[in-house]
N, CA, C and O atoms as a Tinker XYZ file with bonds, in Angstrom:
   328  protein
     1  N     81.447000  110.409000  106.601000    73     2
     2  CA    80.354000  109.674000  106.019000    64     1     3
     3  C     79.501000  110.611000  105.168000    63     2     4     5
     4  O     78.982000  110.225000  104.120000    81     3
     5  N     79.371000  111.823000  105.630000    73     3     6
     6  CA    78.592000  112.807000  104.885000    64     5     7
     7  C     79.159000  113.014000  103.480000    63     6     8     9
     8  O     78.409000  113.098000  102.507000    81     7
     9  N     80.473000  113.095000  103.382000    73     7    10
    10  CA    81.116000  113.280000  102.091000    64     9    11
    11  C     80.912000  112.081000  101.173000    63    10    12    13
    12  O     80.739000  112.245000   99.965000    81    11
    13  N     80.932000  110.896000  101.731000    73    11    14
    14  CA    80.724000  109.683000  100.940000    64    13    15
    15  C     79.308000  109.665000  100.375000    63    14    16    17
    16  O     79.100000  109.375000   99.197000    81    15
    17  N     78.344000  109.977000  101.226000    73    15    18
    18  CA    76.946000  109.981000  100.781000    64    17    19
    19  C     76.736000  111.048000   99.706000    63    18    20    21
    20  O     76.081000  110.787000   98.697000    81    19
    21  N     77.277000  112.229000   99.911000    73    19    22
    22  CA    77.143000  113.289000   98.902000    64    21    23
    23  C     77.762000  112.864000   97.568000    63    22    24    25
    24  O     77.189000  113.120000   96.509000    81    23
    25  N     78.918000  112.222000   97.617000    73    23    26
    26  CA    79.577000  111.762000   96.392000    64    25    27
    27  C     78.681000  110.778000   95.637000    63    26    28    29
    28  O     78.509000  110.891000   94.424000    81    27
    29  N     78.117000  109.820000   96.357000    73    27    30
    30  CA    77.272000  108.811000   95.711000    64    29    31
    31  C     76.010000  109.449000   95.134000    63    30    32    33
    32  O     75.576000  109.084000   94.041000    81    31
    33  N     75.423000  110.392000   95.858000    73    31    34
    34  CA    74.189000  111.037000   95.388000    64    33    35
    35  C     74.461000  111.947000   94.201000    63    34    36    37
    36  O     73.781000  111.850000   93.179000    81    35
    37  N     75.447000  112.830000   94.324000    73    35    38
    38  CA    75.623000  113.879000   93.323000    64    37    39
    39  C     76.578000  113.508000   92.183000    63    38    40    41
    40  O     76.320000  113.861000   91.032000    81    39
    41  N     77.650000  112.818000   92.474000    73    39    42
    42  CA    78.608000  112.456000   91.419000    64    41    43
    43  C     78.189000  111.182000   90.693000    63    42    44    45
    44  O     78.237000  111.105000   89.466000    81    43
    45  N     77.778000  110.185000   91.475000    73    43    46
    46  CA    77.388000  108.916000   90.862000    64    45    47
    47  C     75.903000  108.874000   90.495000    63    46    48    49
    48  O     75.438000  107.955000   89.820000    81    47
    49  N     75.167000  109.899000   90.959000    73    47    50
    50  CA    73.732000  110.020000   90.641000    64    49    51
    51  C     72.948000  108.766000   91.069000    63    50    52    53
    52  O     72.121000  108.246000   90.320000    81    51
    53  N     73.233000  108.296000   92.294000    73    51    54
    54  CA    72.577000  107.088000   92.781000    64    53    55
    55  C     72.123000  107.266000   94.228000    63    54    56    57
    56  O     72.737000  106.719000   95.144000    81    55
    57  N     71.045000  108.034000   94.437000    73    55    58
    58  CA    70.587000  108.278000   95.804000    64    57    59
    59  C     70.141000  107.013000   96.538000    63    58    60    61
    60  O     70.274000  106.936000   97.759000    81    59
    61  N     69.619000  106.029000   95.821000    73    59    62
    62  CA    69.202000  104.786000   96.488000    64    61    63
    63  C     70.407000  104.067000   97.086000    63    62    64    65
    64  O     70.353000  103.604000   98.226000    81    63
    65  N     71.495000  103.973000   96.320000    73    63    66
    66  CA    72.708000  103.329000   96.829000    64    65    67
    67  C     73.245000  104.084000   98.042000    63    66    68    69
    68  O     73.704000  103.470000   99.005000    81    67
    69  N     73.189000  105.408000   97.998000    73    67    70
    70  CA    73.643000  106.214000   99.130000    64    69    71
    71  C     72.786000  105.939000  100.357000    63    70    72    73
    72  O     73.309000  105.785000  101.461000    81    71
    73  N     71.479000  105.877000  100.170000    73    71    74
    74  CA    70.571000  105.593000  101.283000    64    73    75
    75  C     70.793000  104.211000  101.858000    63    74    76    77
    76  O     70.773000  104.035000  103.076000    81    75
    77  N     71.002000  103.231000  100.999000    73    75    78
    78  CA    71.254000  101.864000  101.461000    64    77    79
    79  C     72.562000  101.787000  102.255000    63    78    80    81
    80  O     72.631000  101.126000  103.292000    81    79
    81  N     73.590000  102.467000  101.758000    73    79    82
    82  CA    74.876000  102.474000  102.451000    64    81    83
    83  C     74.742000  103.144000  103.814000    63    82    84    85
    84  O     75.271000  102.648000  104.808000    81    83
    85  N     74.047000  104.253000  103.859000    73    83    86
    86  CA    73.851000  104.964000  105.115000    64    85    87
    87  C     73.046000  104.120000  106.103000    63    86    88    89
    88  O     73.342000  104.119000  107.298000    81    87
    89  N     72.046000  103.411000  105.624000    73    87    90
    90  CA    71.269000  102.520000  106.492000    64    89    91
    91  C     72.161000  101.437000  107.095000    63    90    92    93
    92  O     72.088000  101.156000  108.291000    81    91
    93  N     73.001000  100.837000  106.259000    73    91    94
    94  CA    73.901000   99.791000  106.739000    64    93    95
    95  C     74.873000  100.355000  107.781000    63    94    96    97
    96  O     75.119000   99.724000  108.809000    81    95
    97  N     75.414000  101.524000  107.516000    73    95    98
    98  CA    76.340000  102.181000  108.439000    64    97    99
    99  C     75.648000  102.461000  109.779000    63    98   100   101
   100  O     76.218000  102.211000  110.841000    81    99
   101  N     74.430000  102.973000  109.721000    73    99   102
   102  CA    73.710000  103.292000  110.948000    64   101   103
   103  C     73.372000  102.044000  111.751000    63   102   104   105
   104  O     73.343000  102.100000  112.980000    81   103
   105  N     73.117000  100.926000  111.092000    73   103   106
   106  CA    72.879000   99.661000  111.805000    64   105   107
   107  C     74.138000   99.224000  112.541000    63   106   108   109
   108  O     74.076000   98.752000  113.676000    81   107
   109  N     75.278000   99.388000  111.883000    73   107   110
   110  CA    76.547000   99.031000  112.531000    64   109   111
   111  C     76.791000   99.927000  113.743000    63   110   112   113
   112  O     77.252000   99.457000  114.783000    81   111
   113  N     76.483000  101.217000  113.609000    73   111   114
   114  CA    76.647000  102.130000  114.746000    64   113   115
   115  C     75.731000  101.751000  115.896000    63   114   116   117
   116  O     76.125000  101.837000  117.060000    81   115
   117  N     74.509000  101.331000  115.580000    73   115   118
   118  CA    73.583000  100.888000  116.626000    64   117   119
   119  C     74.145000   99.660000  117.344000    63   118   120   121
   120  O     74.027000   99.550000  118.564000    81   119
   121  N     74.748000   98.748000  116.603000    73   119   122
   122  CA    75.370000   97.579000  117.220000    64   121   123
   123  C     76.492000   97.992000  118.164000    63   122   124   125
   124  O     76.629000   97.450000  119.261000    81   123
   125  N     77.288000   98.956000  117.723000    73   123   126
   126  CA    78.385000   99.452000  118.564000    64   125   127
   127  C     77.827000  100.123000  119.812000    63   126   128   129
   128  O     78.383000   99.981000  120.901000    81   127
   129  N     76.725000  100.856000  119.650000    73   127   130
   130  CA    76.106000  101.509000  120.800000    64   129   131
   131  C     75.650000  100.507000  121.849000    63   130   132   133
   132  O     75.726000  100.776000  123.048000    81   131
   133  N     75.176000   99.355000  121.398000    73   131   134
   134  CA    74.727000   98.318000  122.319000    64   133   135
   135  C     75.899000   97.560000  122.930000    63   134   136   137
   136  O     75.838000   97.150000  124.088000    81   135
   137  N     76.964000   97.373000  122.157000    73   135   138
   138  CA    78.140000   96.639000  122.618000    64   137   139
   139  C     79.355000   97.103000  121.818000    63   138   140   141
   140  O     79.575000   96.622000  120.706000    81   139
   141  N     80.142000   98.019000  122.356000    73   139   142
   142  CA    81.271000   98.588000  121.603000    64   141   143
   143  C     82.284000   97.567000  121.099000    63   142   144   145
   144  O     83.004000   97.836000  120.138000    81   143
   145  N     82.347000   96.407000  121.730000    73   143   146
   146  CA    83.323000   95.403000  121.318000    64   145   147
   147  C     82.722000   94.346000  120.390000    63   146   148   149
   148  O     83.311000   93.286000  120.174000    81   147
   149  N     81.552000   94.647000  119.850000    73   147   150
   150  CA    80.879000   93.696000  118.967000    64   149   151
   151  C     81.720000   93.384000  117.729000    63   150   152   153
   152  O     81.661000   92.267000  117.215000    81   151
   153  N     82.482000   94.331000  117.252000    73   151   154
   154  CA    83.348000   94.127000  116.092000    64   153   155
   155  C     84.787000   93.978000  116.574000    63   154   156   157
   156  O     85.203000   94.626000  117.535000    81   155
   157  N     85.527000   93.130000  115.906000    73   155   158
   158  CA    86.877000   92.794000  116.342000    64   157   159
   159  C     87.887000   93.906000  116.161000    63   158   160   161
   160  O     87.623000   94.944000  115.554000    81   159
   161  N     89.054000   93.640000  116.715000    73   159   162
   162  CA    90.167000   94.567000  116.548000    64   161   163
   163  C     90.627000   94.556000  115.093000    63   162   164   165
   164  O     90.348000   93.621000  114.342000    81   163
   165  N     91.322000   95.592000  114.725000    73   163   166
   166  CA    91.859000   95.715000  113.373000    64   165   167
   167  C     92.707000   94.505000  113.025000    63   166   168   169
   168  O     93.322000   93.904000  113.906000    81   167
   169  N     92.745000   94.147000  111.763000    73   167   170
   170  CA    93.600000   93.054000  111.276000    64   169   171
   171  C     95.055000   93.505000  111.161000    63   170   172   173
   172  O     95.968000   92.688000  111.040000    81   171
   173  N     95.245000   94.799000  111.202000    73   171   174
   174  CA    96.599000   95.362000  111.155000    64   173   175
   175  C     97.132000   95.349000  112.584000    63   174   176   177
   176  O     96.606000   96.033000  113.462000    81   175
   177  N     98.170000   94.571000  112.800000    73   175   178
   178  CA    98.668000   94.331000  114.155000    64   177   179
   179  C     98.952000   95.610000  114.930000    63   178   180   181
   180  O     98.575000   95.727000  116.096000    81   179
   181  N     99.604000   96.551000  114.301000    73   179   182
   182  CA    99.945000   97.815000  114.977000    64   181   183
   183  C     98.691000   98.541000  115.449000    63   182   184   185
   184  O     98.657000   99.059000  116.565000    81   183
   185  N     97.653000   98.580000  114.601000    73   183   186
   186  CA    96.404000   99.245000  114.982000    64   185   187
   187  C     95.677000   98.461000  116.074000    63   186   188   189
   188  O     95.082000   99.050000  116.976000    81   187
   189  N     95.728000   97.136000  115.990000    73   187   190
   190  CA    95.089000   96.307000  117.019000    64   189   191
   191  C     95.743000   96.563000  118.380000    63   190   192   193
   192  O     95.047000   96.669000  119.390000    81   191
   193  N     97.054000   96.661000  118.412000    73   191   194
   194  CA    97.755000   96.947000  119.681000    64   193   195
   195  C     97.342000   98.295000  120.252000    63   194   196   197
   196  O     97.357000   98.497000  121.466000    81   195
   197  N     96.972000   99.220000  119.360000    73   195   198
   198  CA    96.547000  100.553000  119.803000    64   197   199
   199  C     95.060000  100.570000  120.165000    63   198   200   201
   200  O     94.541000  101.606000  120.582000    81   199
   201  N     94.375000   99.443000  120.012000    73   199   202
   202  CA    92.981000   99.349000  120.416000    64   201   203
   203  C     91.978000   99.726000  119.338000    63   202   204   205
   204  O     90.816000   99.991000  119.647000    81   203
   205  N     92.402000   99.755000  118.084000    73   203   206
   206  CA    91.494000  100.114000  117.006000    64   205   207
   207  C     90.639000   98.905000  116.606000    63   206   208   209
   208  O     91.160000   97.833000  116.300000    81   207
   209  N     89.343000   99.100000  116.616000    73   207   210
   210  CA    88.392000   98.106000  116.131000    64   209   211
   211  C     88.011000   98.483000  114.710000    63   210   212   213
   212  O     88.254000   99.606000  114.267000    81   211
   213  N     87.403000   97.523000  113.990000    73   211   214
   214  CA    87.002000   97.811000  112.613000    64   213   215
   215  C     85.686000   97.128000  112.303000    63   214   216   217
   216  O     85.334000   96.103000  112.887000    81   215
   217  N     84.970000   97.729000  111.366000    73   215   218
   218  CA    83.803000   97.062000  110.792000    64   217   219
   219  C     83.704000   97.444000  109.330000    63   218   220   221
   220  O     84.099000   98.535000  108.917000    81   219
   221  N     83.166000   96.514000  108.561000    73   219   222
   222  CA    82.985000   96.724000  107.128000    64   221   223
   223  C     81.527000   97.050000  106.856000    63   222   224   225
   224  O     80.628000   96.548000  107.531000    81   223
   225  N     81.308000   97.882000  105.876000    73   223   226
   226  CA    79.949000   98.159000  105.393000    64   225   227
   227  C     80.076000   98.577000  103.937000    63   226   228   229
   228  O     80.886000   99.437000  103.591000    81   227
   229  N     79.267000   97.959000  103.092000    73   227   230
   230  CA    79.384000   98.239000  101.664000    64   229   231
   231  C     80.817000   98.032000  101.206000    63   230   232   233
   232  O     81.433000   97.011000  101.511000    81   231
   233  N     81.339000   98.996000  100.479000    73   231   234
   234  CA    82.724000   98.938000  100.009000    64   233   235
   235  C     83.670000   99.731000  100.905000    63   234   236   237
   236  O     84.714000  100.198000  100.448000    81   235
   237  N     83.311000   99.882000  102.168000    73   235   238
   238  CA    84.077000  100.724000  103.086000    64   237   239
   239  C     84.465000   99.960000  104.343000    63   238   240   241
   240  O     83.847000   98.959000  104.708000    81   239
   241  N     85.507000  100.462000  104.993000    73   239   242
   242  CA    85.970000   99.955000  106.280000    64   241   243
   243  C     86.013000  101.147000  107.221000    63   242   244   245
   244  O     86.496000  102.220000  106.858000    81   243
   245  N     85.512000  100.956000  108.420000    73   243   246
   246  CA    85.551000  102.008000  109.416000    64   245   247
   247  C     86.382000  101.541000  110.605000    63   246   248   249
   248  O     86.243000  100.405000  111.059000    81   247
   249  N     87.237000  102.411000  111.102000    73   247   250
   250  CA    88.032000  102.136000  112.296000    64   249   251
   251  C     87.513000  103.006000  113.435000    63   250   252   253
   252  O     87.176000  104.174000  113.247000    81   251
   253  N     87.458000  102.404000  114.625000    73   251   254
   254  CA    87.004000  103.161000  115.776000    64   253   255
   255  C     87.754000  102.741000  117.029000    63   254   256   257
   256  O     88.323000  101.651000  117.097000    81   255
   257  N     87.746000  103.615000  118.007000    73   255   258
   258  CA    88.344000  103.322000  119.306000    64   257   259
   259  C     87.279000  103.460000  120.377000    63   258   260   261
   260  O     86.238000  104.085000  120.171000    81   259
   261  N     87.559000  102.870000  121.514000    73   259   262
   262  CA    86.626000  102.885000  122.640000    64   261   263
   263  C     87.303000  103.558000  123.820000    63   262   264   265
   264  O     88.416000  103.194000  124.201000    81   263
   265  N     86.623000  104.542000  124.396000    73   263   266
   266  CA    87.080000  105.197000  125.623000    64   265   267
   267  C     86.173000  104.693000  126.740000    63   266   268   269
   268  O     85.097000  105.243000  126.971000    81   267
   269  N     86.616000  103.643000  127.432000    73   267   270
   270  CA    85.798000  103.043000  128.493000    64   269   271
   271  C     85.532000  104.010000  129.634000    63   270   272   273
   272  O     84.446000  104.020000  130.213000    81   271
   273  N     86.515000  104.810000  129.947000    73   271   274
   274  CA    86.389000  105.728000  131.077000    64   273   275
   275  C     85.232000  106.702000  130.885000    63   274   276   277
   276  O     84.532000  107.034000  131.841000    81   275
   277  N     85.029000  107.163000  129.644000    73   275   278
   278  CA    83.967000  108.131000  129.361000    64   277   279
   279  C     82.790000  107.505000  128.620000    63   278   280   281
   280  O     81.885000  108.212000  128.175000    81   279
   281  N     82.801000  106.179000  128.487000    73   279   282
   282  CA    81.734000  105.465000  127.764000    64   281   283
   283  C     81.477000  106.093000  126.394000    63   282   284   285
   284  O     80.346000  106.427000  126.040000    81   283
   285  N     82.569000  106.243000  125.636000    73   283   286
   286  CA    82.493000  106.921000  124.338000    64   285   287
   287  C     83.192000  106.080000  123.267000    63   286   288   289
   288  O     84.220000  105.453000  123.523000    81   287
   289  N     82.619000  106.080000  122.076000    73   287   290
   290  CA    83.234000  105.448000  120.915000    64   289   291
   291  C     83.563000  106.550000  119.915000    63   290   292   293
   292  O     82.744000  107.430000  119.650000    81   291
   293  N     84.765000  106.491000  119.367000    73   291   294
   294  CA    85.195000  107.473000  118.377000    64   293   295
   295  C     85.383000  106.785000  117.033000    63   294   296   297
   296  O     86.211000  105.882000  116.906000    81   295
   297  N     84.624000  107.203000  116.038000    73   295   298
   298  CA    84.867000  106.740000  114.672000    64   297   299
   299  C     86.073000  107.539000  114.192000    63   298   300   301
   300  O     86.007000  108.760000  114.049000    81   299
   301  N     87.159000  106.845000  113.951000    73   299   302
   302  CA    88.411000  107.527000  113.633000    64   301   303
   303  C     88.548000  107.774000  112.143000    63   302   304   305
   304  O     88.961000  108.854000  111.721000    81   303
   305  N     88.200000  106.772000  111.346000    73   303   306
   306  CA    88.442000  106.901000  109.918000    64   305   307
   307  C     87.545000  105.951000  109.141000    63   306   308   309
   308  O     87.190000  104.878000  109.629000    81   307
   309  N     87.190000  106.344000  107.951000    73   307   310
   310  CA    86.450000  105.484000  107.016000    64   309   311
   311  C     87.262000  105.464000  105.720000    63   310   312   313
   312  O     87.621000  106.508000  105.174000    81   311
   313  N     87.541000  104.247000  105.242000    73   311   314
   314  CA    88.327000  104.066000  104.023000    64   313   315
   315  C     87.516000  103.311000  102.983000    63   314   316   317
   316  O     86.711000  102.441000  103.312000    81   315
   317  N     87.739000  103.654000  101.744000    73   315   318
   318  CA    87.212000  102.877000  100.628000    64   317   319
   319  C     88.055000  101.618000  100.519000    63   318   320   321
   320  O     89.283000  101.707000  100.544000    81   319
   321  N     87.441000  100.453000  100.400000    73   319   322
   322  CA    88.166000   99.178000  100.415000    64   321   323
   323  C     89.088000   98.984000   99.219000    63   322   324   325
   324  O     90.132000   98.345000   99.348000    81   323
   325  N     88.744000   99.491000   98.121000    73   323   326
   326  CA    89.548000   99.185000   96.931000    64   325   327
   327  C     90.642000  100.138000   96.800000    63   326   328
   328  O     91.431000  100.047000   95.859000    81   327
């Protein structure tokens, strides 16, 4: 996420868009913190079988897994949608 924000700020010269995207991302993380299963499993069947959840924010998709035993959520990957 840090790299995405830096790209938007420095390459695209749009710090407001970067801040808005980061705010949206942090709200999604807060939702996950309150309820890790708030967002559904991946639409990709293979990833869903492996327990990967997903959420969208801005033009990005984030995949995460849940470790119930340790009460931990791992953000695995963030992809640009296009």
